[in-house]
N, C-alpha and C positions, 0 to 999 in steps of 0.2 A: 503495499501500499506506498501509496508516492505520497508525503503530506508537500501539495507545491502551489498550495492557494492561500495567496496574502490573506491575511484577514485584522481585522481593528478588531477592538473588547471596548468598550464607549462602558460609564459607572453614572451613573443617578447621583450628582453630589446635594443632598436634598436640606443646605444650609444654603448655597448657591441659586438652588434650582433649577441647574442645567446640566447636559450631557459634555460627561470628558471625556477623552479618550486616557487608559492607566494604556494599554498594550497596542502599540502596531506592526504591522508584522509578521503577526502570530502564523504561523504557518498550519492549516487545514486541510484536510482528504474533506471534499465538498459530494456531496449522493443526494440527490433529489429524494425525497420520503413522499408527499404526495402534492396533492394541490383540487381545488377544489372551485369552480367557475358557479355562480348563482342572478338570479334578479329579482334584485333591492332594490324599490321605489325608480323601476321603473329601467333601470340602468344596470349592464350585468357590472357582477362584482368579481373579484378572482383573489387567493389564495393559495398565496406556494408557498410549501413545508420543506425544510433545507434538514439535511443533520450533517454536519459537525464535524470532523473528529481530529484531537490535539491530543499529541504528547503532553503527558500531565507537567504541569507548571503551576507555582506560586499566582500564579493570574485566573489559572481556571479553578484555581481551590476552592479561592473567597467565596466563585460563584454559585456553590452545592445550596446552599441555606437562603442562599438571596436571589434568588436567578430574573423576580422580577426591577431592580436595580441594576441588573446590566442590559445591554444590546449591543452585539455584534454590527458591524457593515463588510458588507462582502459584494462588488463588481459597481459600488454606488448605489447600494437597497440597504436598508435597516433592519433587523432582525432581531425579533421580541425572543429570548429564551424561555420556552414551555419548558424542558425537561435536562436531566442535568445525571449520564451515567457517567460514576468509574467504574468500569464492569467489579466486581468479589473486591473496592474498595483495598486493591492492587498497588494502584499511581502508577498507575503504566498510560495508559489514554484515557481523554476524558470524550464523548460526543455527547455536544451540544442539541437540541433539538431548536431548530430555528424559524418563526414564519414572520412571514416577511410583512411590515407595518406600511399602510398605505397606497397598495396594487390593488 
């Protein structure tokens, strides 16, 4: 598996109410997990879901219990983190499930 896609990790700063980049150029394996399309208020809406797999790092370990405070930026799009998986807590790889914002 190649971790060859550059990804940035953002954290919401509750004091300033802004998103701040805490890690640029993390490298991930990115795979499409799913997607949906539906009609809402007369307009088509779509929702893209991607799985981001990383080698374990301290930046990503902090996401474990606070997924709502973190966001991923990949290819110019922002993804809310819906799930965190550190397989058997072995601290080798971390998978984050990202759902596109504003698509």
